[in-house]
GUPAVO-868797 format. One line per 8 residues: number of its first residue (from 1); their letters; for each residue x, y negated, z negated of C-alpha. Coordinates in steps of 0.5 Angstrom, whole numbers, plus 2048, in hexadecimal, padded with zeros to 3 digits. Each point is the difference from the previous one (the first is absolute). Layout:
# residues N
NUM) a) X/Y/Z | ...
This chain:
# residues 78
1) tititvgt) 84C/6CC/66E | 7FE/805/806 | 7FA/7FF/805 | 7FD/806/803 | 7F9/802/803 | 7FA/803/7FD | 802/808/800 | 807/7FF/800
9) qltwtnnd) 804/805/7FB | 805/7FD/7FC | 806/804/7FD | 803/7FF/7F9 | 807/803/800 | 804/800/7FA | 807/7FF/802 | 803/7FF/7F9
17) trshqpaa) 803/804/7FB | 7FB/7FF/7FB | 7F8/802/800 | 7FB/7FB/802 | 7F8/800/800 | 7FD/7FB/805 | 7F9/7FD/7FD | 7FB/7FC/803
25) dphplnns) 800/7F8/7FC | 7FE/7FE/7FB | 805/804/7FB | 7FE/804/7FC | 7F9/801/803 | 802/802/807 | 7FA/800/803 | 800/7FA/805
33) iegfdsst) 801/806/806 | 7FA/804/801 | 802/807/800 | 807/7FF/7FF | 803/805/7FB | 804/7FC/7FB | 802/806/7FC | 805/803/805
41) vllpgdsl) 807/7FF/7FD | 805/801/806 | 807/803/7FE | 806/7FE/804 | 7FF/802/807 | 7F8/801/7FF | 7FB/7FD/805 | 7F9/7FD/7FF
49) sftfenpg) 7FB/7FE/806 | 7FA/7FD/800 | 7FB/7FE/806 | 7FD/7F9/7FF | 7F9/800/802 | 7FD/7F9/7FE | 803/7F9/802 | 803/7FC/7FB
57) tysyhdhl) 806/7FE/7FC | 802/805/7FB | 806/7FF/7FB | 804/806/7FD | 805/801/7FA | 805/805/7FD | 7FC/803/7FA | 806/802/7FD
65) nplnkryq) 803/7F9/801 | 7FA/7FC/801 | 804/7F9/7FF | 806/802/805 | 7FE/7FB/806 | 805/805/804 | 7FA/805/800 | 7FA/7FC/801
73) gtvvve) 7FD/7FE/807 | 7FA/7FE/804 | 7FD/804/805 | 7FB/7FC/805 | 7FB/804/804 | 7FD/7FD/806
């Protein structure tokens, strides 16, 4: 879990050797974070940034590995 303030840009960077796809929960709808593009696949070395404009608690997962808890997290926006 990470806590940030409204207007903060968060960046996901793929430091792995395989592709990942950051996606908003719930799987497979991926629609709980308004404006977040859950269709972007990150190849090794790629990054994806998103600015959280609304307060709330948002969960995300790796759409390519949705059951792997290593690739799940929560963003709290205050």
